[in-house]
All heavy atoms as an XYZ file, in Angstrom:
839
protein
N     -95.236   -113.129     88.348
C     -96.432   -113.836     88.745
C     -96.706   -113.719     90.222
O     -97.830   -113.527     90.637
C     -96.306   -115.307     88.365
C     -97.531   -116.119     88.581
S     -97.284   -117.751     87.905
C     -98.741   -118.521     88.441
N     -95.645   -113.750     91.049
C     -95.768   -113.624     92.493
C     -96.377   -112.260     92.846
O     -97.240   -112.160     93.707
C     -94.396   -113.779     93.135
O     -94.471   -113.535     94.511
N     -95.912   -111.240     92.172
C     -96.453   -109.874     92.413
C     -97.893   -109.795     92.067
O     -98.689   -109.195     92.778
C     -95.621   -108.903     91.575
C     -95.890   -107.480     91.871
C     -94.981   -106.576     91.110
N     -94.560   -107.289     89.886
C     -93.781   -106.795     88.949
N     -93.309   -105.619     89.068
N     -93.456   -107.472     87.886
N     -98.308   -110.447     90.977
C     -99.731   -110.428     90.567
C    -100.607   -111.196     91.573
O    -101.712   -110.719     91.900
C     -99.853   -111.073     89.175
C     -99.251   -110.233     88.065
O     -99.136   -108.996     88.276
O     -98.915   -110.806     87.006
N    -100.101   -112.279     92.122
C    -100.865   -113.021     93.117
C    -101.021   -112.196     94.388
O    -102.136   -112.105     94.959
C    -100.163   -114.387     93.416
C    -100.821   -115.058     94.616
C    -100.179   -115.306     92.227
N     -99.939   -111.566     94.832
C    -100.064   -110.707     96.034
C    -101.053   -109.555     95.814
O    -101.871   -109.257     96.699
C     -98.701   -110.124     96.377
C     -97.750   -111.130     96.996
C     -96.415   -110.456     97.324
C     -95.454   -111.510     97.834
N     -94.121   -110.941     98.132
N    -100.999   -108.938     94.693
C    -101.901   -107.844     94.382
C    -103.350   -108.324     94.345
O    -104.247   -107.691     94.860
C    -101.526   -107.197     93.041
C    -102.185   -105.891     92.801
C    -101.696   -105.220     91.575
N    -100.608   -106.008     90.927
C     -99.882   -105.572     89.921
N    -100.089   -104.425     89.405
N     -98.952   -106.325     89.423
N    -103.584   -109.529     93.764
C    -104.917   -110.070     93.713
C    -105.452   -110.394     95.107
O    -106.590   -110.086     95.451
C    -104.970   -111.367     92.864
C    -106.286   -112.024     92.825
C    -107.315   -111.555     92.030
C    -106.525   -113.116     93.628
C    -108.556   -112.164     92.013
C    -107.772   -113.759     93.637
C    -108.781   -113.279     92.854
N    -104.607   -111.032     95.933
C    -105.016   -111.413     97.304
C    -105.361   -110.164     98.135
O    -106.316   -110.144     98.876
C    -103.962   -112.285     97.975
C    -104.253   -112.495     99.463
C    -103.843   -113.622     97.277
N    -104.578   -109.122     97.994
C    -104.798   -107.894     98.728
C    -106.120   -107.232     98.309
O    -106.843   -106.674     99.135
C    -103.626   -106.889     98.537
C    -102.427   -107.421     99.303
C    -103.972   -105.483     99.020
C    -101.134   -106.640     99.001
N    -106.452   -107.322     97.034
C    -107.660   -106.656     96.559
C    -108.889   -107.558     96.575
O    -110.008   -107.090     96.379
C    -107.447   -106.162     95.125
O    -107.214   -107.291     94.263
N    -108.743   -108.835     96.878
C    -109.853   -109.778     96.851
C    -110.610   -109.714     98.197
O    -110.021   -109.986     99.272
C    -109.321   -111.211     96.585
S    -110.601   -112.463     96.770
N    -111.889   -109.394     98.148
C    -112.720   -109.258     99.352
C    -112.815   -110.610    100.098
O    -112.692   -110.671    101.311
C    -114.082   -108.706     99.021
C    -114.903   -108.390    100.220
O    -114.371   -107.763    101.135
O    -116.101   -108.779    100.251
N    -113.062   -111.649     99.377
C    -113.192   -113.006    100.004
C    -111.881   -113.434    100.625
O    -111.860   -113.954    101.745
C    -113.683   -114.030     98.944
C    -115.070   -113.669     98.473
C    -113.633   -115.421     99.515
C    -115.554   -114.471     97.278
N    -110.754   -113.179     99.965
C    -109.433   -113.533    100.498
C    -109.197   -112.808    101.822
O    -108.684   -113.406    102.788
C    -108.329   -113.209     99.519
S    -108.396   -114.159     97.986
N    -109.576   -111.542    101.908
C    -109.376   -110.776    103.121
C    -110.259   -111.284    104.278
O    -109.855   -111.256    105.446
C    -109.664   -109.276    102.871
C    -108.696   -108.654    101.905
C    -107.241   -108.756    102.398
O    -106.948   -108.459    103.520
N    -106.406   -109.230    101.516
N    -111.437   -111.781    103.994
C    -112.354   -112.243    105.018
C    -111.924   -113.590    105.560
O    -112.148   -113.868    106.745
C    -113.782   -112.314    104.470
C    -114.386   -110.967    104.249
C    -115.787   -111.031    103.685
C    -116.356   -109.667    103.448
N    -117.664   -109.730    102.831
N    -111.355   -114.486    104.741
C    -111.028   -115.810    105.215
C    -109.565   -115.909    105.618
O    -109.154   -116.937    106.147
C    -111.313   -116.890    104.119
C    -112.813   -116.931    103.811
C    -110.509   -116.664    102.889
N    -108.805   -114.863    105.448
C    -107.390   -114.883    105.810
C    -107.251   -115.049    107.338
O    -107.982   -114.474    108.102
C    -106.752   -113.562    105.365
C    -105.238   -113.515    105.624
C    -104.600   -112.307    104.927
C    -105.058   -111.038    105.588
N    -104.352   -109.893    105.102
N    -106.272   -115.874    107.762
C    -106.014   -116.118    109.163
C    -105.544   -114.816    109.823
O    -104.726   -114.088    109.273
C    -104.971   -117.200    109.367
C    -105.407   -118.610    108.962
C    -104.237   -119.541    109.108
C    -106.569   -119.062    109.760
N    -106.029   -114.581    111.066
C    -105.557   -113.426    111.847
C    -104.274   -113.834    112.568
O    -104.245   -114.854    113.226
C    -106.640   -113.004    112.855
C    -107.968   -112.691    112.239
C    -107.886   -111.472    111.365
C    -109.271   -111.142    110.804
N    -109.281   -110.418    109.604
N    -103.229   -113.051    112.431
C    -101.948   -113.412    113.037
C    -101.634   -112.594    114.285
O    -100.501   -112.589    114.752
C    -100.830   -113.255    111.989
C    -100.992   -114.148    110.822
C     -99.752   -114.219    110.011
N     -99.895   -115.079    108.873
C     -99.655   -116.390    108.857
N     -99.224   -116.957    109.959
N     -99.839   -117.083    107.782
N    -102.570   -111.837    114.830
C    -102.296   -111.051    116.023
C    -103.219   -111.528    117.150
O    -104.199   -112.211    116.951
C    -102.511   -109.553    115.754
C    -103.862   -109.222    115.213
N    -104.969   -109.117    116.001
C    -104.292   -108.976    113.955
C    -106.015   -108.818    115.252
N    -105.639   -108.718    114.023
N    -102.843   -111.206    118.330
C    -103.634   -111.569    119.527
C    -104.999   -110.884    119.455
O    -105.127   -109.800    118.882
C    -102.888   -111.182    120.800
N    -105.998   -111.472    120.077
C    -107.285   -110.820    120.084
C    -107.218   -109.456    120.772
O    -106.529   -109.299    121.781
C    -108.176   -111.766    120.882
C    -107.327   -112.873    121.350
C    -105.978   -112.728    120.775
N    -107.938   -108.529    120.280
C    -107.925   -107.170    120.832
C    -108.750   -107.184    122.095
O    -109.861   -107.677    122.119
C    -108.500   -106.166    119.790
C    -107.594   -106.194    118.554
C    -108.609   -104.798    120.391
C    -108.143   -105.405    117.378
N    -108.172   -106.637    123.167
C    -108.877   -106.560    124.420
C    -109.932   -105.445    124.425
O    -109.878   -104.530    123.618
N    -110.882   -105.584    125.333
C    -111.919   -104.609    125.445
C    -111.408   -103.399    126.282
O    -110.718   -103.588    127.264
C    -113.158   -105.179    126.119
C    -113.816   -106.357    125.393
C    -114.933   -106.963    126.222
C    -114.319   -105.909    124.016
N    -111.784   -102.217    125.883
C    -111.426   -101.047    126.621
C    -112.231   -100.998    127.909
O    -113.422   -101.350    127.927
C    -111.710    -99.764    125.796
C    -110.839    -99.618    124.573
C    -111.258    -98.383    123.786
C    -109.392    -99.458    124.976
N    -111.621   -100.587    128.970
C    -112.308   -100.479    130.246
C    -112.475    -99.004    130.563
O    -111.501    -98.258    130.625
C    -111.481   -101.149    131.367
C    -111.210   -102.627    131.122
C    -112.501   -103.441    131.115
O    -113.394   -103.179    131.920
N    -112.596   -104.389    130.210
N    -113.718    -98.552    130.788
C    -113.898    -97.128    131.110
C    -113.347    -96.805    132.487
O    -113.347    -97.648    133.409
C    -115.435    -96.986    131.082
C    -115.965    -98.338    131.391
C    -114.956    -99.315    130.779
N    -112.887    -95.589    132.647
C    -112.424    -95.109    133.927
C    -113.637    -94.590    134.685
O    -114.335    -93.695    134.181
C    -111.386    -93.980    133.749
C    -110.174    -94.525    132.959
C    -110.940    -93.396    135.080
C    -109.206    -93.429    132.529
N    -113.918    -95.109    135.857
C    -115.070    -94.616    136.598
C    -114.954    -93.122    136.899
O    -113.840    -92.632    137.074
C    -115.037    -95.436    137.926
C    -114.144    -96.585    137.649
C    -113.202    -96.187    136.562
N    -116.047    -92.451    136.946
C    -116.064    -91.009    137.234
C    -115.650    -90.809    138.688
O    -116.258    -91.342    139.583
C    -117.421    -90.398    136.962
C    -117.784    -90.562    135.500
C    -117.432    -88.913    137.357
C    -119.200    -90.158    135.147
N    -114.556    -90.027    138.917
C    -114.155    -89.782    140.294
C    -115.171    -89.016    141.079
O    -115.979    -88.243    140.516
C    -112.865    -88.945    140.148
C    -112.442    -89.091    138.742
C    -113.697    -89.410    137.950
N    -115.171    -89.139    142.405
C    -116.126    -88.459    143.250
C    -115.643    -87.094    143.719
O    -116.442    -86.244    144.110
C    -116.435    -89.363    144.467
C    -117.114    -90.645    144.108
C    -117.427    -91.499    145.294
O    -117.239    -91.043    146.460
O    -117.828    -92.654    145.104
N    -114.344    -86.874    143.696
C    -113.798    -85.606    144.123
C    -112.625    -85.197    143.218
O    -112.021    -86.046    142.621
C    -113.352    -85.633    145.586
C    -112.281    -86.635    145.857
C    -111.848    -86.619    147.335
N    -110.837    -87.625    147.582
C    -109.545    -87.471    147.357
N    -109.073    -86.336    146.856
N    -108.676    -88.460    147.586
N    -112.320    -83.896    143.146
C    -111.221    -83.453    142.314
C    -109.882    -84.072    142.798
O    -109.670    -84.282    143.969
C    -111.182    -81.939    142.518
C    -112.588    -81.577    142.930
C    -113.069    -82.773    143.717
N    -109.044    -84.348    141.832
C    -107.697    -84.911    142.055
C    -107.738    -86.268    142.758
O    -106.763    -86.660    143.384
C    -106.786    -83.905    142.786
C    -106.342    -82.824    141.839
C    -107.095    -81.643    141.720
C    -105.260    -83.013    141.018
C    -106.713    -80.686    140.801
C    -104.879    -82.044    140.100
C    -105.628    -80.878    139.978
O    -105.258    -79.917    139.097
N    -108.828    -86.983    142.628
C    -108.887    -88.357    143.072
C    -108.218    -89.253    142.051
O    -107.515    -90.231    142.374
C    -110.320    -88.803    143.265
C    -110.484    -90.203    143.788
C    -111.930    -90.588    144.039
O    -112.847    -89.771    143.724
O    -112.164    -91.659    144.540
N    -108.366    -88.920    140.752
C    -107.705    -89.648    139.660
C    -107.051    -88.612    138.754
O    -107.722    -87.678    138.297
C    -108.739    -90.502    138.874
C    -108.038    -91.236    137.713
C    -109.454    -91.457    139.785
N    -105.766    -88.773    138.488
C    -105.048    -87.896    137.586
C    -104.322    -88.698    136.508
O    -103.992    -89.866    136.727
C    -104.034    -86.988    138.336
C    -104.737    -86.079    139.287
C    -102.958    -87.803    138.999
N    -104.103    -88.057    135.362
C    -103.276    -88.666    134.319
C    -102.044    -87.821    134.157
O    -102.073    -86.614    134.339
C    -104.066    -88.782    132.987
O    -104.431    -87.465    132.577
C    -105.295    -89.643    133.112
N    -100.959    -88.503    133.805
C     -99.664    -87.818    133.641
C     -99.056    -88.248    132.336
O     -99.073    -89.439    131.969
C     -98.695    -88.200    134.805
C     -99.287    -87.827    136.137
C     -97.340    -87.587    134.572
C     -98.417    -88.294    137.298
N     -98.443    -87.293    131.618
C     -97.731    -87.615    130.408
C     -96.711    -86.506    130.147
O     -96.829    -85.406    130.702
C     -98.640    -87.771    129.209
C     -98.075    -88.657    128.148
O     -96.884    -89.068    128.241
O     -98.782    -88.934    127.151
N     -95.763    -86.778    129.325
C     -94.749    -85.818    128.942
C     -94.934    -85.399    127.493
O     -95.268    -86.239    126.618
C     -93.317    -86.406    129.086
C     -92.825    -86.488    130.471
C     -92.945    -87.672    131.187
C     -92.244    -85.401    131.081
C     -92.487    -87.752    132.490
C     -91.750    -85.467    132.391
C     -91.884    -86.650    133.079
N     -94.735    -84.125    127.201
C     -94.591    -83.640    125.801
C     -93.079    -83.422    125.666
O     -92.509    -82.542    126.315
C     -95.373    -82.326    125.577
C     -96.849    -82.553    125.831
C     -95.122    -81.846    124.159
C     -97.663    -81.289    125.720
N     -92.485    -84.250    124.820
C     -91.007    -84.283    124.732
C     -90.472    -83.534    123.513
O     -91.204    -83.223    122.583
C     -90.551    -85.746    124.626
C     -91.033    -86.630    125.715
S     -90.291    -86.319    127.305
C     -88.733    -87.108    127.074
N     -89.163    -83.259    123.573
C     -88.384    -82.733    122.440
C     -88.942    -81.423    121.864
O     -89.076    -81.228    120.686
C     -88.282    -83.754    121.299
C     -87.728    -85.109    121.722
C     -86.271    -85.053    122.194
O     -85.528    -84.151    121.733
O     -85.929    -85.856    123.015
N     -89.302    -80.485    122.773
C     -89.761    -79.204    122.355
C     -88.552    -78.283    122.146
O     -87.453    -78.577    122.632
C     -90.676    -78.592    123.424
C     -91.952    -79.358    123.688
C     -92.674    -78.777    124.908
C     -92.867    -79.305    122.488
N     -88.702    -77.171    121.430
C     -87.620    -76.229    121.306
C     -87.200    -75.692    122.675
O     -88.060    -75.487    123.556
C     -88.187    -75.115    120.463
C     -89.368    -75.711    119.766
C     -89.873    -76.778    120.655
N     -85.948    -75.474    122.898
C     -85.408    -74.998    124.164
C     -85.964    -73.666    124.499
O     -85.968    -72.723    123.678
C     -83.894    -74.961    124.107
C     -83.169    -74.854    125.457
C     -83.443    -76.092    126.309
C     -81.678    -74.715    125.212
N     -86.481    -73.484    125.711
C     -87.050    -72.211    126.202
C     -86.706    -72.086    127.676
O     -87.187    -72.873    128.486
C     -88.564    -72.179    125.960
O     -89.107    -70.984    126.504
N     -85.941    -71.070    128.040
C     -85.523    -70.832    129.409
C     -84.880    -72.079    130.025
O     -85.112    -72.346    131.231
C     -86.719    -70.366    130.264
C     -87.206    -69.023    129.831
O     -86.485    -68.148    129.334
N     -88.512    -68.792    130.014
N     -84.190    -72.885    129.272
C     -83.518    -74.055    129.756
C     -84.374    -75.301    129.797
O     -83.918    -76.359    130.234
N     -85.657    -75.224    129.380
C     -86.549    -76.362    129.386
C     -86.863    -76.798    127.977
O     -86.997    -75.970    127.082
C     -87.859    -76.015    130.103
C     -87.660    -75.584    131.533
C     -87.803    -74.269    131.901
C     -87.335    -76.520    132.508
C     -87.688    -73.877    133.203
C     -87.179    -76.114    133.797
C     -87.321    -74.790    134.179
N     -87.007    -78.107    127.775
C     -87.390    -78.600    126.446
C     -88.450    -79.702    126.525
O     -88.638    -80.501    125.596
C     -86.143    -79.163    125.703
C     -85.532    -80.336    126.386
O     -85.845    -80.662    127.516
N     -84.627    -80.994    125.675
N     -89.164    -79.779    127.649
C     -90.176    -80.795    127.860
C     -91.231    -80.223    128.806
O     -90.929    -79.356    129.610
C     -89.450    -81.967    128.502
S     -90.475    -83.370    128.886
N     -92.439    -80.744    128.707
C     -93.502    -80.315    129.599
C     -94.136    -81.548    130.213
O     -94.506    -82.483    129.502
C     -94.598    -79.478    128.825
C     -94.009    -78.203    128.248
C     -95.745    -79.177    129.739
C     -94.949    -77.447    127.388
N     -94.292    -81.529    131.541
C     -94.999    -82.549    132.254
C     -96.452    -82.087    132.295
O     -96.781    -81.029    132.827
C     -94.441    -82.749    133.669
C     -95.174    -83.751    134.567
C     -95.150    -85.138    133.939
C     -94.569    -83.780    135.928
N     -97.385    -82.912    131.766
C     -98.767    -82.575    131.692
C     -99.523    -83.420    132.729
O     -99.441    -84.706    132.680
C     -99.386    -82.835    130.295
C    -100.835    -82.466    130.245
C     -98.575    -82.081    129.260
N    -100.223    -82.826    133.625
C    -101.024    -83.514    134.651
C    -102.485    -83.045    134.507
O    -102.745    -81.870    134.554
C    -100.491    -83.275    136.066
C     -99.000    -83.671    136.159
C    -101.309    -84.006    137.098
C     -98.319    -83.244    137.405
N    -103.383    -83.989    134.363
C    -104.801    -83.627    134.153
C    -105.650    -84.329    135.207
O    -105.574    -85.553    135.420
C    -105.281    -84.072    132.753
C    -104.414    -83.447    131.668
C    -106.770    -83.707    132.526
C    -104.691    -83.928    130.253
N    -106.508    -83.556    135.868
C    -107.480    -84.111    136.813
C    -108.642    -84.663    136.001
O    -109.193    -83.976    135.154
C    -107.982    -82.988    137.736
C    -109.110    -83.457    138.620
O    -109.088    -84.599    139.082
O    -110.054    -82.666    138.792
N    -108.998    -85.911    136.236
C    -110.029    -86.601    135.429
C    -111.414    -86.087    135.714
O    -112.304    -86.225    134.894
C    -109.961    -88.093    135.660
C    -108.741    -88.776    135.143
C    -108.487    -88.523    133.661
C    -109.399    -89.379    132.812
N    -109.164    -89.212    131.405
N    -111.693    -85.524    136.877
C    -113.041    -85.000    137.163
C    -113.280    -83.622    136.594
O    -114.195    -83.434    135.817
C    -113.265    -84.961    138.677
C    -114.669    -84.442    139.120
C    -115.739    -85.401    138.612
C    -114.722    -84.264    140.607
N    -112.370    -82.696    136.880
C    -112.570    -81.320    136.442
C    -111.909    -81.007    135.104
O    -112.156    -79.949    134.538
C    -111.978    -80.338    137.488
O    -110.574    -80.553    137.557
C    -112.584    -80.556    138.843
N    -111.045    -81.913    134.612
C    -110.265    -81.708    133.403
C    -109.287    -80.502    133.536
O    -108.815    -79.970    132.567
C    -111.159    -81.492    132.206
C    -112.227    -82.548    131.972
C    -111.616    -83.889    131.678
C    -112.676    -84.880    131.256
N    -112.844    -85.939    132.189
N    -108.966    -80.168    134.760
C    -107.999    -79.077    135.010
C    -106.628    -79.562    134.643
O    -106.184    -80.678    135.033
C    -108.021    -78.662    136.483
C    -107.169    -77.486    136.792
C    -107.568    -76.215    136.440
C    -105.941    -77.646    137.401
C    -106.761    -75.110    136.717
C    -105.126    -76.559    137.654
C    -105.549    -75.302    137.332
N    -105.892    -78.778    133.856
C    -104.571    -79.159    133.360
C    -103.500    -78.370    134.068
O    -103.607    -77.162    134.206
C    -104.490    -78.891    131.811
C    -103.112    -79.221    131.287
C    -105.558    -79.670    131.068
N    -102.499    -79.109    134.505
C    -101.311    -78.478    135.111
C    -100.151    -78.769    134.165
O     -99.856    -79.921    133.861
C    -101.029    -79.039    136.517
O    -102.172    -78.866    137.327
C     -99.839    -78.362    137.133
N     -99.454    -77.718    133.712
C     -98.322    -77.866    132.810
C     -97.065    -77.431    133.569
O     -97.004    -76.305    134.058
C     -98.504    -76.997    131.573
C     -99.755    -77.286    130.736
C     -99.943    -76.250    129.654
C     -99.717    -78.673    130.165
N     -96.085    -78.314    133.639
C     -94.867    -78.032    134.394
C     -93.680    -78.192    133.441
O     -93.443    -79.276    132.909
C     -94.713    -79.026    135.556
C     -96.006    -78.934    136.448
C     -93.498    -78.720    136.371
C     -96.151    -80.120    137.387
N     -92.891    -77.105    133.249
C     -91.724    -77.206    132.357
C     -90.642    -78.041    132.996
O     -90.363    -77.934    134.188
C     -91.289    -75.761    132.158
C     -91.826    -75.022    133.328
C     -93.073    -75.767    133.781
N     -90.063    -78.952    132.222
C     -88.968    -79.807    132.659
C     -87.963    -79.982    131.528
O     -88.090    -79.330    130.502
C     -89.472    -81.214    133.120
O     -90.053    -81.884    132.003
C     -90.482    -81.126    134.216
N     -87.056    -80.909    131.729
C     -86.116    -81.249    130.640
C     -86.255    -82.723    130.319
O     -86.821    -83.478    131.118
C     -84.631    -80.981    131.051
O     -84.336    -81.819    132.160
C     -84.434    -79.529    131.432
N     -85.750    -83.141    129.181
C     -85.823    -84.530    128.803
C     -84.927    -85.405    129.692
O     -85.116    -86.612    129.694
C     -85.433    -84.755    127.326
O     -84.150    -84.151    127.091
C     -86.428    -84.160    126.395
N     -84.067    -84.815    130.454
C     -83.159    -85.570    131.343
C     -83.776    -85.905    132.663
O     -83.122    -86.537    133.497
N     -85.003    -85.553    132.923
C     -85.662    -85.812    134.200
C     -85.874    -87.310    134.341
O     -86.265    -87.996    133.445
C     -86.980    -84.993    134.330
C     -88.031    -85.541    133.420
C     -87.463    -85.036    135.745
N     -85.532    -87.842    135.565
C     -85.703    -89.272    135.789
C     -86.956    -89.524    136.662
O     -87.718    -88.588    136.996
C     -84.440    -89.885    136.459
C     -84.157    -89.282    137.815
O     -85.051    -88.777    138.497
N     -82.898    -89.312    138.217
N     -87.162    -90.801    137.064
C     -88.392    -91.158    137.799
C     -88.433    -90.450    139.147
O     -89.509    -89.988    139.556
C     -88.447    -92.671    138.036
C     -88.479    -93.506    136.759
C     -87.096    -93.817    136.193
O     -86.089    -93.420    136.796
O     -87.045    -94.447    135.139
N     -87.328    -90.398    139.830
C     -87.296    -89.754    141.138
C     -87.612    -88.264    141.051
O     -88.362    -87.722    141.850
C     -85.942    -90.009    141.811
C     -85.888    -89.526    143.246
C     -84.560    -89.858    143.900
O     -84.089    -91.017    143.700
O     -84.027    -88.986    144.623
N     -87.003    -87.615    140.065
C     -87.231    -86.187    139.902
C     -88.698    -85.933    139.492
O     -89.299    -84.953    139.949
C     -86.267    -85.624    138.842
C     -84.848    -85.628    139.298
C     -83.877    -85.409    138.138
O     -84.160    -85.788    137.032
N     -82.756    -84.765    138.451
N     -89.265    -86.812    138.647
C     -90.641    -86.681    138.256
C     -91.555    -86.799    139.489
O     -92.520    -86.043    139.659
C     -91.039    -87.774    137.227
O     -90.197    -87.641    136.093
C     -92.471    -87.616    136.804
N     -91.263    -87.736    140.410
C     -92.053    -87.891    141.629
C     -91.924    -86.652    142.489
O     -92.949    -86.190    143.080
C     -91.579    -89.134    142.371
N     -90.753    -86.045    142.573
C     -90.561    -84.855    143.349
C     -91.357    -83.682    142.774
O     -92.017    -82.926    143.508
C     -89.079    -84.470    143.425
C     -88.256    -85.431    144.284
C     -86.760    -85.173    144.209
O     -86.345    -84.236    143.428
O     -85.998    -85.884    144.859
N     -91.354    -83.567    141.454
C     -92.105    -82.506    140.775
C     -93.633    -82.718    141.024
O     -94.339    -81.785    141.343
C     -91.784    -82.518    139.263
C     -90.364    -82.060    139.019
C     -92.785    -81.609    138.510
C     -89.905    -82.281    137.590
N     -94.066    -83.976    140.891
C     -95.468    -84.298    141.133
C     -95.855    -84.005    142.564
O     -96.905    -83.371    142.800
C     -95.728    -85.792    140.849
C     -97.156    -86.212    141.010
C     -98.087    -85.906    140.076
C     -97.526    -86.922    142.137
C     -99.408    -86.270    140.241
C     -98.852    -87.322    142.322
C     -99.765    -86.981    141.355
N     -95.040    -84.308    143.513
C     -95.326    -84.026    144.900
C     -95.381    -82.509    145.150
O     -96.315    -82.025    145.834
C     -94.271    -84.657    145.846
C     -94.607    -84.525    147.301
C     -95.455    -85.421    147.922
C     -94.128    -83.441    148.034
C     -95.802    -85.296    149.227
C     -94.454    -83.319    149.381
C     -95.303    -84.220    149.991
N     -94.418    -81.780    144.592
C     -94.379    -80.314    144.845
C     -95.551    -79.588    144.196
O     -96.058    -78.620    144.750
C     -93.063    -79.764    144.288
N     -96.012    -80.044    143.011
C     -97.091    -79.300    142.319
C     -98.485    -79.842    142.530
O     -99.470    -79.118    142.350
C     -96.772    -79.267    140.797
C     -95.626    -78.404    140.485
N     -94.321    -78.809    140.501
C     -95.539    -77.118    140.133
C     -93.509    -77.843    140.154
N     -94.236    -76.782    139.912
N     -98.622    -81.106    142.845
C     -99.970    -81.708    142.981
C    -100.278    -82.149    144.396
O    -101.222    -81.674    145.029
C    -100.131    -82.875    141.992
C     -99.910    -82.424    140.556
C    -101.460    -83.542    142.125
C    -100.847    -81.315    140.066
N     -99.431    -83.046    144.959
C     -99.734    -83.613    146.283
C     -99.745    -82.529    147.335
O    -100.618    -82.535    148.211
C     -98.728    -84.734    146.615
C     -98.952    -85.261    148.018
C     -98.847    -85.844    145.604
N     -98.820    -81.593    147.278
C     -98.754    -80.560    148.295
C     -99.940    -79.577    148.252
O    -100.316    -78.969    149.258
C     -97.452    -79.757    148.153
O     -97.406    -79.079    146.930
N    -100.597    -79.482    147.081
C    -101.744    -78.552    146.944
C    -103.086    -79.245    147.061
O    -104.023    -78.705    147.597
C    -101.673    -77.870    145.558
C    -100.480    -76.937    145.399
C    -100.470    -76.344    144.030
C     -99.213    -75.489    143.869
N     -99.074    -74.982    142.485
N    -103.208    -80.483    146.483
C    -104.499    -81.118    146.400
C    -104.611    -82.415    147.173
O    -105.669    -83.020    147.238
C    -104.821    -81.401    144.937
C    -104.709    -80.185    144.071
C    -103.637    -80.047    143.172
C    -105.645    -79.143    144.130
C    -103.537    -78.918    142.357
C    -105.533    -78.035    143.332
C    -104.470    -77.921    142.461
O    -104.339    -76.813    141.650
N    -103.520    -82.945    147.697
C    -103.485    -84.205    148.396
C    -103.088    -85.329    147.453
O    -102.981    -85.145    146.246
N    -102.910    -86.509    148.014
C    -102.478    -87.673    147.241
C    -103.645    -88.261    146.476
O    -104.670    -88.620    147.054
C    -101.871    -88.733    148.202
C    -101.198    -89.935    147.562
C     -99.967    -89.489    146.754
C    -100.813    -90.914    148.617
N    -103.503    -88.376    145.142
C    -104.578    -89.013    144.359
C    -104.734    -90.455    144.704
O    -103.764    -91.149    145.099
C    -104.095    -88.844    142.903
C    -102.999    -87.877    142.947
C    -102.402    -87.917    144.293
N    -105.949    -90.970    144.541
C    -106.221    -92.405    144.736
C    -105.636    -93.220    143.586
O    -105.153    -94.322    143.771
C    -107.726    -92.616    144.840
C    -108.111    -94.080    145.106
C    -109.604    -94.252    145.224
N    -110.362    -93.790    144.036
C    -110.500    -94.512    142.934
N    -109.990    -95.691    142.857
N    -111.182    -94.029    141.908
N    -105.673    -92.603    142.372
C    -105.175    -93.337    141.187
C    -104.407    -92.380    140.280
O    -104.847    -91.242    140.069
C    -106.355    -93.906    140.436
C    -106.000    -94.738    139.239
C    -107.235    -95.330    138.577
O    -108.351    -94.874    138.776
N    -107.046    -96.350    137.772
N    -103.281    -92.839    139.776
C    -102.453    -92.104    138.788
C    -102.335    -92.951    137.544
O    -101.925    -94.101    137.611
C    -101.067    -91.781    139.368
C    -101.178    -90.944    140.635
C    -100.222    -91.080    138.322
C     -99.879    -90.764    141.381
N    -102.770    -92.385    136.432
C    -102.726    -93.093    135.148
C    -101.619    -92.502    134.309
O    -101.627    -91.304    134.055
C    -104.080    -93.011    134.426
C    -105.209    -93.576    135.345
C    -104.027    -93.736    133.100
C    -106.584    -93.314    134.810
N    -100.692    -93.355    133.856
C     -99.617    -92.929    132.979
C     -99.153    -94.061    132.106
O     -99.441    -95.216    132.404
C     -98.453    -92.329    133.811
C     -97.810    -93.308    134.751
S     -96.607    -92.560    135.885
C     -95.676    -91.462    134.864
N     -98.439    -93.759    131.048
C     -97.967    -94.867    130.197
C     -96.557    -95.231    130.449
O     -95.818    -94.832    131.201
C     -98.125    -94.495    128.712
C     -97.483    -93.151    128.343
O     -96.914    -92.492    129.208
O     -97.613    -92.800    127.167
């Protein structure tokens, strides 16, 4: 009987509409303003656990939000925060200057 009740509640349109929400309200997405110059705003992320190639198994992906130019830097999964900052400085800051905003998860 319990199984039948659960199945009925899941399939009942009225039950789904009046059911209490048990999660926090969903926040509104905030758009990223369009940058005025290249490399003013960049996003950074890692592509992890790739097959080993020339000693690397990870890629650091850096994207300029204005031009959508992608920089791919081979790394390893063992890279830490300090090493990531050094890689970012060597490949981005030294060529394009310090971004105003860096977006990462």
